[in-house]
C-alpha positions as CSV (number, residue, x, y, z in Angstrom):
1,M,-57.3,-43.5,21.5
2,D,-54.2,-42.5,19.0
3,L,-52.4,-46.0,17.6
4,S,-49.3,-44.6,16.1
5,L,-47.6,-46.6,13.2
6,R,-44.1,-46.0,15.6
7,I,-45.7,-47.7,18.0
8,L,-47.0,-50.3,16.0
9,R,-43.9,-51.2,14.6
10,Y,-42.4,-51.4,18.4
11,V,-44.9,-54.2,19.2
12,V,-44.3,-56.2,15.6
13,E,-40.5,-55.7,16.0
14,T,-41.0,-56.9,19.8
15,A,-43.0,-59.8,19.0
16,D,-40.2,-61.1,16.2
17,C,-37.4,-60.5,18.1
18,G,-38.9,-61.9,21.6
19,S,-37.0,-59.4,23.3
20,I,-37.1,-55.6,23.5
21,T,-33.6,-55.3,24.0
22,E,-33.0,-56.7,20.6
23,A,-35.8,-54.9,19.3
24,A,-34.3,-51.7,20.2
25,K,-31.1,-52.5,18.7
26,R,-32.9,-53.1,15.3
27,M,-34.7,-50.1,15.2
28,N,-31.7,-47.9,16.4
29,V,-34.2,-46.7,19.3
30,S,-33.3,-46.9,23.0
31,Q,-34.7,-49.6,25.3
32,P,-36.3,-47.3,27.6
33,S,-38.2,-46.0,24.5
34,I,-39.6,-49.2,23.3
35,S,-40.6,-50.1,26.7
36,A,-42.1,-47.1,28.0
37,A,-44.2,-47.5,24.2
38,L,-45.4,-50.8,25.1
39,A,-46.5,-50.1,28.6
40,Q,-48.5,-47.0,27.2
41,M,-50.0,-49.5,24.9
42,E,-51.3,-51.9,26.9
43,A,-52.3,-49.7,29.5
44,Q,-54.4,-47.6,26.7
45,L,-55.9,-50.7,25.4
46,G,-56.5,-52.4,29.0
47,I,-54.8,-55.7,28.2
48,Q,-51.3,-57.5,28.3
49,L,-49.9,-57.9,25.1
50,F,-46.5,-59.4,26.3
51,V,-45.5,-61.5,29.0
52,R,-42.3,-60.4,30.4
53,H,-39.9,-63.3,31.2
54,H,-36.9,-62.2,33.7
55,A,-33.6,-62.6,31.8
56,R,-35.4,-64.5,29.0
57,G,-37.4,-61.8,26.8
58,V,-41.1,-61.5,26.3
59,T,-43.7,-64.0,24.9
60,L,-47.0,-62.8,23.5
61,S,-50.0,-63.0,25.4
62,A,-53.3,-64.5,23.2
63,A,-54.8,-61.3,23.2
64,G,-51.1,-59.5,22.3
65,Q,-50.9,-62.3,19.2
66,R,-54.7,-61.1,17.9
67,F,-53.3,-58.0,18.2
68,V,-49.9,-58.3,16.4
69,N,-51.6,-60.2,13.4
70,D,-53.8,-57.1,12.9
71,A,-51.0,-54.6,13.4
72,R,-48.9,-56.4,10.6
73,L,-52.0,-56.1,8.4
74,L,-52.3,-52.4,9.2
75,L,-48.3,-51.8,8.7
76,N,-48.7,-53.6,5.3
77,H,-51.3,-51.2,4.1
78,A,-49.2,-48.5,5.5
79,R,-46.1,-49.2,3.5
80,D,-48.5,-49.8,0.3
81,F,-49.8,-46.4,0.8
82,T,-46.5,-44.9,1.2
83,Q,-45.4,-46.2,-2.1
84,N,-48.1,-45.3,-3.8
85,A,-48.4,-41.8,-2.6
86,Q,-44.4,-41.7,-3.6
87,S,-45.2,-42.6,-7.2
88,L,-47.9,-39.6,-6.9
89,G,-45.0,-37.4,-6.8
90,D,-43.2,-38.6,-9.4
91,A,-43.1,-36.3,-12.4
92,L,-42.6,-39.1,-15.0
93,R,-45.7,-41.1,-14.1
94,G,-49.1,-41.5,-12.5
95,E,-52.5,-39.7,-12.9
96,I,-53.4,-36.2,-12.5
97,V,-56.7,-34.9,-13.1
98,V,-57.1,-31.6,-14.7
99,G,-60.2,-29.3,-15.1
100,S,-61.4,-27.1,-18.0
101,F,-64.0,-24.7,-18.9
102,P,-66.0,-26.2,-21.7
103,T,-65.1,-23.7,-24.7
104,L,-61.7,-23.8,-23.8
105,A,-61.9,-27.8,-23.4
106,I,-63.0,-27.7,-27.1
107,R,-60.5,-25.4,-28.3
108,F,-57.5,-26.0,-26.4
109,M,-57.2,-29.4,-25.0
110,P,-57.1,-31.8,-27.7
111,S,-53.5,-30.4,-28.7
112,L,-52.9,-29.8,-25.3
113,L,-53.6,-33.4,-23.8
114,S,-52.2,-35.3,-27.3
115,G,-48.8,-33.0,-27.2
116,F,-48.3,-33.6,-23.4
117,S,-49.0,-37.5,-23.8
118,R,-46.1,-37.8,-26.6
119,R,-43.7,-35.4,-24.0
120,Y,-44.7,-37.4,-20.6
121,P,-46.1,-40.8,-21.9
122,G,-46.1,-42.1,-18.5
123,I,-48.4,-39.4,-17.3
124,S,-52.2,-40.3,-17.6
125,V,-54.5,-37.3,-17.7
126,K,-57.9,-37.3,-16.6
127,L,-60.5,-34.1,-17.9
128,E,-63.3,-32.6,-15.9
129,E,-65.1,-30.3,-17.6
130,G,-67.0,-27.6,-15.9
131,D,-68.4,-24.2,-15.9
132,Q,-66.5,-21.5,-13.4
133,Q,-68.2,-22.5,-10.7
134,E,-67.8,-26.4,-10.8
135,M,-64.2,-25.5,-11.6
136,I,-63.9,-23.6,-8.4
137,S,-65.4,-26.2,-6.6
138,H,-63.8,-29.0,-7.8
139,L,-60.1,-27.5,-6.7
140,I,-61.4,-26.7,-3.3
141,S,-62.6,-30.2,-2.7
142,G,-59.5,-31.8,-4.2
143,R,-61.2,-33.3,-6.9
144,T,-59.1,-31.6,-9.4
145,E,-55.5,-30.1,-9.0
146,L,-55.6,-27.8,-11.7
147,A,-58.1,-26.0,-14.1
148,L,-57.9,-24.2,-17.4
149,S,-60.3,-21.3,-16.9
150,Y,-61.1,-17.9,-16.8
151,H,-60.4,-15.2,-14.5
152,F,-63.8,-14.7,-13.2
153,A,-64.9,-14.5,-9.3
154,V,-61.7,-16.3,-8.1
155,P,-62.0,-16.6,-4.3
156,D,-59.3,-16.2,-2.0
157,E,-57.9,-19.7,-1.7
158,I,-57.2,-19.9,-5.6
159,T,-54.2,-18.5,-7.1
160,G,-54.3,-18.2,-11.1
161,E,-51.7,-17.4,-13.5
162,K,-52.7,-15.7,-16.9
163,L,-52.0,-17.5,-20.0
164,A,-53.6,-15.3,-22.8
165,D,-55.9,-12.3,-23.0
166,L,-58.8,-13.4,-25.7
167,P,-60.6,-10.1,-27.1
168,P,-64.5,-10.8,-27.7
169,Y,-65.1,-11.4,-31.6
170,A,-68.6,-11.0,-33.1
171,L,-70.0,-14.4,-35.0
172,V,-72.6,-13.8,-38.0
173,S,-73.9,-16.1,-40.7
174,A,-71.6,-16.5,-43.6
175,N,-74.2,-14.8,-45.6
176,H,-75.1,-12.1,-43.1
177,P,-74.9,-8.7,-45.2
178,L,-71.9,-7.6,-43.0
179,A,-70.1,-10.6,-43.3
180,G,-67.4,-9.4,-45.5
181,R,-66.4,-6.2,-43.3
182,R,-62.9,-6.0,-41.9
183,E,-64.6,-5.2,-38.5
184,I,-68.2,-4.4,-36.8
185,S,-69.3,-2.4,-34.3
186,L,-71.9,-3.6,-32.0
187,A,-74.3,-0.8,-32.5
188,E,-75.0,-2.5,-35.7
189,L,-75.9,-5.6,-34.2
190,E,-78.0,-4.3,-31.2
191,D,-81.5,-4.6,-33.1
192,E,-80.9,-8.6,-34.4
193,P,-81.4,-11.7,-32.2
194,F,-78.4,-11.9,-30.0
195,I,-77.6,-15.9,-29.2
196,L,-76.0,-16.2,-25.6
197,L,-73.6,-18.2,-24.4
198,D,-75.5,-18.8,-21.0
199,L,-72.8,-20.1,-18.5
200,P,-72.2,-18.5,-15.0
201,H,-69.9,-15.5,-15.1
202,S,-69.8,-16.1,-18.8
203,R,-73.4,-14.5,-19.5
204,D,-72.1,-11.4,-16.9
205,Y,-69.1,-10.8,-19.1
206,F,-71.1,-10.6,-22.5
207,F,-73.5,-8.4,-20.8
208,S,-70.9,-5.9,-19.5
209,L,-69.7,-5.5,-23.0
210,F,-73.3,-4.5,-24.3
211,E,-73.3,-2.2,-21.2
212,I,-70.1,-0.7,-22.1
213,C,-71.2,0.4,-25.2
214,G,-74.5,1.7,-24.0
215,L,-76.4,-1.1,-25.8
216,S,-78.9,-3.7,-24.7
217,P,-79.0,-6.8,-26.6
218,Q,-82.1,-8.6,-27.9
219,V,-81.6,-12.1,-26.5
220,A,-83.4,-14.7,-28.6
221,F,-81.5,-17.9,-27.7
222,R,-79.8,-19.3,-24.5
223,T,-77.4,-22.4,-24.6
224,R,-74.6,-23.7,-22.6
225,S,-72.9,-25.3,-25.8
226,S,-70.8,-23.3,-28.2
227,E,-71.1,-25.6,-31.2
228,L,-75.2,-25.2,-31.1
229,I,-74.2,-21.3,-30.9
230,R,-72.1,-21.9,-34.6
231,G,-75.1,-23.8,-36.1
232,L,-77.5,-21.5,-35.0
233,V,-75.5,-18.2,-36.2
234,G,-74.9,-20.3,-39.4
235,H,-78.3,-20.4,-40.1
236,N,-79.1,-17.0,-39.5
237,Q,-80.7,-17.2,-36.3
238,G,-78.7,-14.3,-34.9
239,Y,-75.6,-13.4,-33.8
240,S,-73.0,-14.0,-30.9
241,L,-70.1,-12.9,-29.2
242,H,-67.2,-15.2,-28.7
243,N,-63.7,-14.9,-27.2
244,V,-62.2,-18.7,-27.9
245,L,-62.1,-18.6,-31.7
246,P,-62.8,-21.8,-33.6
247,R,-59.6,-22.6,-36.2
248,T,-62.9,-23.2,-38.7
249,T,-65.8,-21.2,-39.6
250,V,-67.7,-24.5,-40.4
251,G,-70.3,-25.5,-38.0
252,Y,-70.6,-29.2,-36.5
253,D,-73.8,-29.3,-39.3
254,G,-71.6,-27.9,-42.0
255,S,-73.3,-24.3,-41.7
256,K,-70.6,-21.3,-42.2
257,I,-70.2,-18.4,-40.2
258,A,-68.0,-15.4,-40.2
259,I,-65.9,-13.9,-37.4
260,L,-65.5,-10.3,-37.3
261,P,-63.2,-8.3,-34.6
262,I,-65.4,-5.6,-32.8
263,S,-64.3,-2.2,-33.4
264,E,-65.5,-0.6,-29.8
265,P,-62.4,-1.5,-27.3
266,L,-63.6,-4.0,-25.0
267,P,-62.0,-6.0,-22.2
268,P,-60.7,-9.0,-23.1
269,A,-61.6,-12.4,-21.2
270,T,-58.4,-13.6,-19.3
271,V,-57.2,-17.6,-19.6
272,T,-55.8,-18.7,-16.7
273,F,-54.6,-22.0,-15.0
274,L,-56.0,-22.3,-11.7
275,R,-54.8,-24.0,-8.6
276,L,-55.2,-23.9,-4.5
277,A,-53.4,-21.1,-3.2
278,R,-52.2,-23.3,0.0
279,H,-51.0,-26.4,-2.1
280,E,-47.9,-26.7,-4.1
281,L,-48.4,-28.8,-6.9
282,R,-47.2,-32.5,-7.6
283,P,-44.5,-32.9,-10.3
284,A,-46.6,-34.3,-12.6
285,V,-49.0,-31.7,-12.3
286,Q,-46.1,-29.2,-12.2
287,A,-45.2,-31.0,-15.5
288,F,-48.5,-30.0,-17.2
289,A,-48.8,-26.6,-15.9
290,D,-45.1,-26.2,-17.5
291,Y,-46.2,-27.6,-20.6
292,M,-49.3,-25.6,-20.9
293,R,-47.6,-22.6,-20.2
294,K,-45.1,-23.0,-22.7
295,A,-47.9,-23.8,-25.1
296,F,-49.7,-20.5,-24.9
297,A,-46.3,-18.2,-24.6
298,T,-45.4,-20.0,-27.8
299,G,-48.5,-19.2,-29.8
300,G,-48.7,-22.7,-30.8
301,M,-51.8,-22.7,-29.2
302,F,-53.3,-20.1,-31.8
303,A,-51.8,-21.5,-34.9
304,P,-54.0,-22.3,-37.8
């Protein structure tokens, strides 16, 4: 049975008016339309909602009274839902859920979130971190509406907009023999221990850089934490490759690293904001997307 809100409104208005004719006038519909809808409803329910009185309108049956009471509650919930839904589309207030790849979140989200909150104080932003697979899954499930991530393994139902290209850099300890160089070749590091950012697709990207150069890295550590990588590098446990450059060369534990450009021409990682292709962004989400787009375009995200 399909109980539409329209028919429920017909029933409640008729009960309130005590007359099909008066209900039709108030709702600006034809009397036959309401009569037919009520008859259809009673036939589907198998009960009589109204007792018809010739030339004297209608009154509710006992079952009809219970039905109308429940219908009023349902219509009230529907009205609340509509108001809440309308507030979701308000670009100046509401809550949005944004996803981010962990390394991008560490580097860019504090600035983005603080700047956005100053611009749009009525919009609350909830942040969900996850690897590329998790970001895609969250977008498809509707858990997030927008994600700051990389353009790795993006399915057809997800669309992405490029924000920046981030070339790879080598991270070595500040007291590494090559730390003072202007640039470095991957071949010079091949025999040293390599510390891998071990996240889905990220690991494939970094391994592909070695393949391009015809090299094989000597993987000593695998971790999902970029901060741990910097600490290990700072303590001379190996070198690493990274695209998202920190604004400081001091690790979380106080150890120091050096960041060196790589001399080989290697493909960058493309930072992208991702969203579902089939859905238009709500105004509040669009506001965040526009703010993020402008922040990357003006170079403010990379300022020292």
